[in-house]
Structure formats: structure tokens, C-alpha cells
C-alpha positions in Angstrom: 69.3 106.9 131.7 69.9 110.2 129.6 72.4 111.3 132.3 74.1 108.1 132.2 74.1 107.8 128.6 75.7 111.4 128.7 78.2 110.6 131.0 79.3 107.7 128.9 79.7 109.6 125.8 81.4 112.2 127.5 83.7 109.6 129.0 84.2 108.3 125.5 85.3 111.9 124.2 87.9 112.5 127.0 89.3 109.4 126.3 89.5 110.1 122.6 91.1 113.3 123.5 93.8 111.9 125.7 94.6 109.4 123.0 94.8 112.3 120.7 97.0 114.2 123.1 99.1 111.3 123.8 99.9 110.7 120.0 100.5 114.4 119.3 103.3 114.1 121.8 104.3 110.6 120.9 104.8 112.3 117.0 106.2 115.5 117.6 109.9 114.2 118.1 110.1 111.8 115.1 108.4 114.3 112.8 110.6 117.3 113.8 113.8 114.8 113.6 112.5 113.5 110.1 112.0 117.3 109.1 115.3 118.3 110.3 117.0 115.3 108.3 115.3 116.3 105.0 116.4 119.7 105.5 120.0 118.6 105.9 119.5 116.1 102.8 117.9 119.0 100.5 121.0 121.1 101.6 123.6 118.7 100.7 121.8 117.4 97.7 122.0 120.9 96.4 125.6 121.0 97.1 126.6 117.9 95.4 124.4 118.6 92.5 126.0 122.1 92.0 129.5 120.6 92.6 128.9 118.1 89.9 127.7 120.9 87.6 131.0 122.6 88.2 133.2 119.7 87.8 131.9 117.6 85.0 135.0 115.2 85.6 133.5 113.8 88.7 131.4 111.5 86.6 134.4 109.4 85.8 134.6 108.8 89.6 131.0 107.1 89.5 132.4 103.3 89.7 134.6 104.6 92.6 131.5 105.7 94.4 129.7 102.7 93.4 132.3 100.6 94.9 132.3 102.9 98.1 128.8 102.7 98.5 128.6 98.8 97.5 131.4 98.0 100.4 129.7 100.1 103.1 126.4 98.6 102.5 127.9 95.0 102.2 129.7 95.4 105.3 127.3 97.6 107.7 124.2 97.7 105.7 122.7 94.4 105.2 120.0 94.6 107.7 118.9 97.9 105.9 119.2 96.7 102.6 115.9 96.3 102.0 115.1 100.1 101.9 111.6 101.4 101.5 110.4 97.6 101.2 111.7 96.7 104.7 109.9 99.8 106.3 106.5 98.6 104.5 107.2 95.0 105.6 107.8 96.2 108.9 104.5 98.2 109.1 102.5 95.3 108.0 104.4 92.7 110.2 106.5 93.8 112.9 109.9 91.6 113.2 113.2 92.6 113.5 112.6 96.6 113.4 113.9 99.0 111.0 117.4 99.5 112.1 118.7 103.3 113.0 121.8 103.0 110.9 119.4 102.9 107.6 119.2 106.8 108.3 123.1 107.4 107.8 123.6 104.8 105.4 121.1 105.9 102.9 121.9 109.6 103.2 125.6 108.7 102.6 125.0 106.6 99.6 122.4 108.7 98.0 124.7 112.1 98.3 127.3 109.7 97.0 125.4 108.6 94.0 124.3 112.2 93.2 127.7 113.7 93.7 129.3 111.4 90.9 126.0 111.8 88.7 123.8 108.6 89.2 120.4 109.1 87.9 118.3 108.8 91.3 115.5 110.5 93.2 115.2 111.5 96.6 111.9 110.2 98.1 113.4 106.7 99.2 116.3 108.6 101.2 113.8 110.7 102.7 111.4 107.8 103.5 113.9 105.8 104.8 115.4 108.1 107.2 111.7 109.1 108.5 111.5 105.3 109.0 114.4 104.7 110.9 114.1 107.6 113.0 110.3 106.8 113.9 111.4 103.1 114.4 114.6 104.4 116.8 112.0 106.8 118.7 109.8 103.7 119.0 112.1 101.4 120.3 113.5 104.0 123.1 109.6 104.4 124.1 109.2 100.6 124.3 105.9 101.0 122.4 103.9 98.0 121.4 104.0 96.4 118.2 100.6 98.0 117.1 101.9 101.5 118.2 105.2 101.0 116.5 103.4 100.4 113.2 101.5 103.4 113.4 104.7 105.5 114.4 106.6 103.9 111.3 103.6 105.1 109.1 104.0 108.7 110.8 107.8 108.4 109.9 107.1 107.9 106.1 104.6 110.6 106.0 107.1 112.8 107.8 109.8 112.1 105.4 107.7 112.2 102.2 105.8 115.3 103.1 108.9 117.3 104.1 111.1 116.1 101.3 108.8 117.6 98.6 107.0 120.0 100.5 103.8 118.4 100.0 102.2 117.5 103.9 98.8 116.5 102.8 100.4 114.1 100.0 102.6 112.8 102.7 100.0 111.7 105.0 97.8 110.3 102.2 101.1 108.4 100.9 101.8 107.0 104.2 98.5 105.3 104.5 97.9 104.3 100.5 101.1 102.9 99.7 100.8 100.0 102.0 98.1 98.2 100.5 96.9 98.4 96.8 93.1 99.6 96.9 92.7 100.3 100.1 93.6 103.0 102.8 95.0 102.7 106.5 92.9 105.1 108.3 93.5 104.0 111.7 96.7 106.0 111.5 95.1 109.3 109.8 95.6 111.6 112.5 99.2 110.5 113.5 100.3 110.6 109.9 98.6 113.8 109.2 100.1 115.6 112.3 103.5 114.1 111.4 103.5 115.3 107.8 102.6 118.9 108.8 105.2 118.9 111.3 108.0 117.6 109.5 107.2 119.8 106.4 106.9 122.9 108.9 110.3 122.0 110.3 112.0 121.5 107.3 110.7 124.8 105.9 111.8 126.5 109.3 115.5 125.5 108.8 115.6 127.5 105.4 115.2 124.4 103.1 113.1 125.5 100.0 111.5 123.5 97.4 110.9 123.9 93.6 108.1 125.9 92.5 105.8 124.6 89.8 103.2 126.3 87.8 100.6 125.4 85.3 99.0 128.4 83.4 96.2 126.5 81.6 93.1 126.6 83.7 94.1 130.2 85.4 91.3 132.4 85.5 88.5 129.2 86.5 88.2 127.5 83.0 85.7 124.9 82.9 86.4 121.3 82.4 86.5 120.8 78.8 84.9 117.3 77.7 87.2 116.8 74.6 90.4 117.5 76.4 89.4 115.1 79.3 88.8 112.5 77.1 92.5 113.5 75.6 93.9 113.5 79.6 92.3 109.8 80.2 93.9 108.5 76.8 97.1 109.9 77.8 96.7 108.4 81.4 96.4 104.9 79.8 100.0 105.7 78.1 101.2 107.0 81.5 100.0 103.8 83.4 101.8 101.6 80.5 104.9 103.4 80.9 104.5 103.4 84.9 104.3 99.6 84.3 107.6 99.8 82.2 109.6 101.3 84.6 108.2 98.8 87.5 108.9 95.8 85.7 112.8 97.2 84.2 113.5 98.3 87.9 113.3 94.9 89.2 114.6 92.9 86.2 117.8 95.0 86.3 119.0 94.1 89.8 117.9 90.2 89.0 120.3 90.4 86.1 123.1 92.1 87.9 122.8 89.5 90.8 123.1 86.6 88.1 126.0 88.2 86.2 127.8 89.6 89.2 127.8 87.5 92.5 129.8 89.9 94.6 127.5 92.8 95.7 129.9 95.7 95.7 131.1 94.9 92.4 127.5 95.3 90.8 127.5 99.5 91.3 130.9 99.5 89.9 129.9 98.0 86.6 126.8 100.3 86.8 128.9 103.2 87.0 130.6 102.0 83.9 127.4 101.5 82.0 126.1 104.9 82.9 129.2 106.6 81.7 129.1 104.8 78.4 125.4 105.7 78.1 126.5 109.4 78.7 128.9 109.3 75.7 126.9 106.9 73.3 123.9 109.6 73.6 126.7 112.6 73.7 124.3 114.2 76.6 124.4 114.6 80.5 120.9 115.2 80.4 119.9 112.4 82.4 122.2 112.2 85.1 121.3 113.4 88.9 118.1 114.5 90.0 117.1 116.0 86.8 114.8 119.1 88.3 116.6 121.8 87.3 120.0 122.9 85.6 121.9 126.2 84.7 122.2 125.5 81.3 118.9 126.5 79.8 119.5 123.7 77.0 119.4 120.8 79.3 116.3 118.7 79.3 114.7 118.9 82.8 111.7 118.5 85.0 111.1 122.3 84.6 111.7 122.4 81.0 109.2 119.9 80.1 106.5 122.2 81.1 107.4 124.8 78.2 107.2 123.6 74.6 110.0 122.0 73.0 111.5 121.1 76.6 111.8 117.5 75.9 112.9 115.3 73.0 111.0 112.7 71.5 112.6 109.6 73.9 113.8 111.9 77.0 111.6 109.9 79.2 112.9 106.7 78.0 116.5 107.5 78.4 115.7 108.6 82.0 114.0 105.3 82.7 117.1 103.5 81.3 119.5 105.7 83.2 117.6 105.4 86.7 117.1 101.8 86.2 121.0 101.0 85.5 121.8 103.3 88.5 119.1 101.9 91.0 119.4 98.4 89.7 123.0 98.2 90.0 123.1 98.9 93.6 123.2 102.7 94.0 121.2 104.5 96.3 118.4 107.1 95.9 114.7 106.8 95.2 112.7 106.1 92.4 109.9 109.0 92.4 111.8 112.2 91.3 112.8 110.3 88.2 109.2 109.2 87.6 108.5 112.7 87.8 110.9 113.8 85.1 109.4 110.5 82.9 106.1 111.5 83.2 106.6 115.3 82.6 108.8 114.7 79.5 106.4 112.2 78.2 103.5 114.4 78.8 105.6 117.1 76.6 105.7 114.7 74.0 102.4 113.4 73.8 100.8 117.3 74.1 101.8 117.8 70.5 100.1 115.3 68.7 97.2 115.5 71.1 97.1 119.4 70.5 96.6 119.8 74.1 98.3 122.5 76.5 101.6 121.5 77.0 102.0 122.6 80.7 99.0 120.6 81.7 100.0 117.4 79.8 103.4 117.9 81.8 101.9 118.2 84.9 99.5 115.3 84.7 102.2 113.2 83.6 104.4 114.6 86.3 101.8 112.8 88.9 100.2 110.0 86.6 103.4 107.9 86.1 104.1 108.2 89.9 100.3 107.1 90.5 101.0 104.1 88.6 104.5 102.9 89.8 103.4 103.5 93.4 99.7 102.4 93.2 98.8 105.9 94.9 96.4 107.6 92.7 94.7 109.4 95.6 97.8 110.6 97.1 98.9 111.6 93.6 95.9 113.4 92.8 96.2 115.5 96.1 100.1 116.2 95.0 98.9 117.8 91.8 96.8 120.2 93.8 99.6 121.1 96.3 102.3 121.6 93.6 100.2 123.0 90.7 96.9 124.4 92.0 93.4 123.3 92.3 92.2 124.7 88.8 92.8 121.4 86.8 91.7 119.0 89.5 89.6 116.7 87.5 92.4 116.2 84.9 94.7 115.4 87.6 92.4 112.8 89.0 91.3 111.2 85.7 94.8 110.9 84.7 96.0 109.2 87.9 93.3 106.7 88.2 93.3 105.7 84.4 97.1 105.4 84.9 96.6 103.4 88.0 94.3 100.9 86.7 96.2 100.5 83.6 99.5 99.6 85.3 98.2 96.4 86.4 99.1 94.7 89.7 102.8 95.9 89.8 104.6 98.5 91.4 108.0 99.7 92.4 107.5 98.5 96.1 107.3 94.8 96.0 106.4 94.7 99.9 102.9 96.4 99.2 100.1 94.0 100.1 97.2 93.3 97.3 94.0 94.7 98.9 91.8 94.9 95.5 93.3 93.2 92.2 92.8 95.8 89.6 91.9 92.9 87.3 89.6 91.4 89.6 91.6 88.1 89.9 90.4 85.5 92.4 93.5 83.7 92.0 95.0 86.5 94.2 93.7 86.4 97.8 93.8 89.8 99.7 97.1 90.3 101.8 99.4 88.8 99.2 102.5 90.7 98.9 102.9 92.1 95.5 106.4 90.5 95.1 104.2 86.9 95.2 101.9 88.4 92.6 104.6 89.4 90.3 106.2 85.8 90.9 102.8 84.2 89.9 101.8 86.2 87.1 105.2 86.5 85.4 107.4 83.9 86.5 110.0 86.5 87.8 112.5 85.7 90.4 111.9 87.1 93.9 113.8 90.2 94.8 
């Protein structure tokens, strides 16, 4: 009996080992391709950003860039218009598949947006390229719907982990972003492997990521209760701002659709509005990706980690410029603008809270992101990967408070509701966030 049991256990371990080896081989190609795509994207993004800095007049080409992007998506990209939401929908309910054309389309659209000065990020581009590559590989391999679902999650992880240089965060994000309050652990090994391989590939190509540092906590400082309470209070504000961003980023495109029926014309109008905003404020601080700038007087994500590195409403104006850019039809991600909004808001809150500026900028950086994407665990780990482990308790506190404060909202309307944050029994588990939002706010579907 004992021998038979041992044989069965050994057989089960061998089957698990074969499955792990199979998934490792299956993941390698899309992960390497996604990491390579991220490297090319980061190089290209750096170049178009530098070109815009050197030639400020290119801003006046933003409406033309919007028209080109709008026409390309109108003629070629209609099956790919869903972007991140399309990938999340395909993971939940495999259907028409993620078209391979999504990768070059979103790459072109995002670079055009940044070249002319649109306010957007890079996460959406990397995730969509990773998902499109994974979907193409899955179709070539004739995978079953269940295996294709896991491969798409791996593509998301590879894209996210490689573009930010955060492989653990990429893996957790791919599992956490699908369903609010629940993790998709069935894909644990594939997404971790894909995110690590994607990041290593991107790094091997010579692409580099921005280095962040928080001085507070160096030297093993213990957690301070009073400071922890301040961080929790700030987390509440970060959550409300994440909620505000999520609502505005959905309301703006709805307004554009009602006002301008022909889709290619929307980013043209959006481009003119962005230019008007630049001249109304008298600053270009809120254009582009906003991570850094050769002019030391410009507000950036990096400047937010220093005292006086942001203005009182820098977070608000970045929110406005980003929602105008993306809501009118330009391409790019929301996450890096969320980093900017959170870091500059943290910089502002640090003064009245008598708290360390760099710590509050760091927790704002990840907490607003956590609130808007409903991924508090992934964002806590992002804090560790970007800023170090010295302030882990503060990171987790801010992210989880912000996540709860943002309510049943988010920037990805294809997310499913796993656990309602407000314990609302009228929302059954598995309901897409777009339907939850429609029920609670009476908003039009997107």
C-alpha cells in the first residue's frame, strides 16, 4: 500500500514537473518578444521625448497627430480599440481573440502622442503589446481557450514587468487586475516566469529604467505610529483622487462621443484643447510622460521627491491634461500619469502633515495607482522594487487604505467584481466594473 502510494505521489510530481517544463517552453517566446518590444518602445519614447524638448514648436502639430492616430484606428484598429479592456475581457471570456495588429497600432499611436506633447503614460502600450504578442503565439500554437487565457496573462505580466523594470509587480499585477478583491493564482508560475524573462530581455537590450530613492527609513528606522496614522490619512486622500481620476477618464470620452460623432475628429479637438491649456497656464510641465526633464524648474515625478518640487495643484493639472489627451482618443497609458499625480500630491500633503517629503511622494506614487487600478498588493510590491524595503509598512498602509477609499471604481471597466469594497449585496460576484458603474452612477456604457 505504501509503495503504491509512493508511486502515485511520484507520478503526480512527474506530471507537475512536465507541466512546469511545458509552460516554461511555452512562455519563453512571447516573454522574450514582449521584453524586446518594451525595449524598442522605451528607446523610441526616449527619442521622441528628447525631440519634443529640443523642438517646442512640435506641440502645434498635436491636432495633426491626433487626426493621423484617429484615422489609423478608424481604418485599421477598430477590433483593437478596446486596448487593455479588450485583453481583460479576452482573459475572462475568450472570444474573438486579441488581434496581432494591436501591438504596432498602439506603439505607433503612443509614440505619436508623446512626440507632439500629449499627456499619457506607457503601461497601456506595453501591456497591449505583450497581450497581442501572447495572443498571436497562442493562435499559432493552437492552444485551448484555457491555455490561451493563461498565456494572455503572461503577456500582460511580461509587458508590465519589462517596461517598468519591476518583474514581481508585473506578475502580481497580471493576477490581481482581473478581478477586484481576488487573485488568479492558477497562473502564478507562468506569469512570474514571463515577467522575469521579459524584464531580463528588456535589460539585456540595454534599455534602462528611472532610478528612484527615498532617503527616509535608511539605516533601519522603526515604524512610527504617529507617522503611520499620517500615511493612512494621506492614503484616504490618495484613494479619493484615484476615484476622481477613474471617473473623469471615463466621463471625458463619453462627452467627446456625444459632441463629436466622427471618431477621428475627437483627438483633433483634444489636441487644440491641450494647446489651449498650455497657454492658459503658461507652462508645459504637464505634457508628455512627466518622469524627468532637462529643465530643473519643471515639475516632474522626480522633482516631487524633493521639497518644493511640485505646486499646490500640479496633481490636478496633470489629471486634466491626461484625461483630455486619452479621453479624446490619443493613445498611451494611464499609469505613469497616475504616478505623477500621486507623487506631486504627496509632495503637497507632506507640508501640512509635517511629514518627510520623499516618503509621502513615494507612497502617493503607488497609492493613487493602487486606487485607480484596484491592485493594492501589486502596488505595495512596486514600492519595494522601486524604493526599497525600509518603508514597507507605510507602502502597504497607503495602498490598502487608498484601494478601499476608491470604492467600486477603476480605470479598467472590464475588471470583474470579486468582492465589493462596500459589501453591497446588489452587486453579484463576476459583474464587470462597467456594469457596476452604470448601476451605481447611471453613467453611459463605454
